[in-house]
N, C-alpha and C positions, 0 to 999 in steps of 0.2 A: 348633427351635434357631435362634437369631439369629446373624447375621454379626458378627464383631468390628468394633468401630467403625472400626478402622484400615482394614479392607477397604472399608467403606462410604465412608469419606473418600477412599480411593484411587480408587474407582469414580467418585465425584462429581468428583474432580479430572480424571480421564480424560474424563468427559462435558464438563466445562468446556473442556478443551483441544480436544476435537472441535468443540464449538460455536464456539470462537474461530477455529479453522482454517477452518471453513465460512464464518463471517462475513468473515474476511480474504479468502478466495477470491472470495466474491461481490463484495466491494468492489473487489478488483483487477480483476475482469471488467468491472464497471461503469465504473471509471476508464479501463480500456483501451479500451472502446467509445467513451467520451467523447473520449479522446485521438485515436483514429483518425479520428473525425468532424472534430475540429478540425484535424488534420493534413491531411486531404483538402481541407478548405475553404482552409486556409492555402496549400497547394500550388497550388491554382487561382489564388488571389489573387497569390501570388508570381510565377507564370508570367505573369499578366496585367500585373503591375507591370514585370517584366523587359522584356516586349515593348514596353510604352509608354515606358519609359526609353530603350530602344534606338532607338525611333522618334524620341524627343525629341532624343537625341544626334546622330542623323543629319539632324536638321532636317525630318523627315517628319511630325512631330506638330504639328497646328495649335494655335495659342494657346488655342483654345476647349477643347481636350482636356486642358489643364493642370489644370483643375478636377477632371476625372475622375481624373487621375493623383493628385492630392492626396487624393481620396476613397479610392483604392486604397491609398495609403500609410497613411492613417488607419486603414483596415481592418486592415492589417498590424500597426500599432501596437496596436490593440485585441486582435488575435489573440495578440500577444506578451504582453500583460497577462493574458489568460486562461490562457495557458500558464504564466506565472509563478505565478498563483494556484493552478492545478491542481498544479503542482510543490510549492508550499508545503503544500497539502492532503495530497499523497502523502508528503511528508517527515514531517508530523505523524502521519499514519496509521502510517507505518513506525516512528516513535519510540514511539507508543502500543503497537503490536504487540510491539515489542522489550521494552518494560517489562512487558507482560502475560506474555510468554513467559518472561522471567527470573523473574518472581514465581512462575509455575507450576513452573518448573524447581526453584526453591528449595523450594517446597512438596512436590514429588515427592521431592526429595533428603531432606528432613526426614522424610517418611513412610517412606522406604526405611531411613533410620537408625533410626527408631522400630520398624520391623519387625525389624531385625537385632538390636537390643538385647535384646528378650525371648528370641530364639533363643540368643544368646550366654549369657544368664543360665541358660536351661534346660539348655544343654549343660554349663555349669560345675556346675550343681546335680547333673546326672547323674553327673559325675565324682566329686563329693563322696560321693554315695550309694554 
């Protein structure tokens, strides 16, 4: 005896949802790891920049160190660009996941309605008999 096609479709939808959830989780983990690495690097660079700026403001930073400070600031700008790019990727991923989630929700709702319709028809037929 084979399963009704609606049950097969429901199962396949559930499998799709599970795969999507797993993929989203893995992507979130990878992005979080990448974000933490960038954040640690940026924190070190920021601390270094703050120290050098403070030394420069106090007149304790020799002119030769200004080039080093410029490199540190350039590194901060680069880190900021990376963070912006990562943020854009995360926003796109979130948008894609929301679209997929809504599509799957609609599919599940449609299948639920399709399952209810035959039951209602059967119960009405039973009342007629």
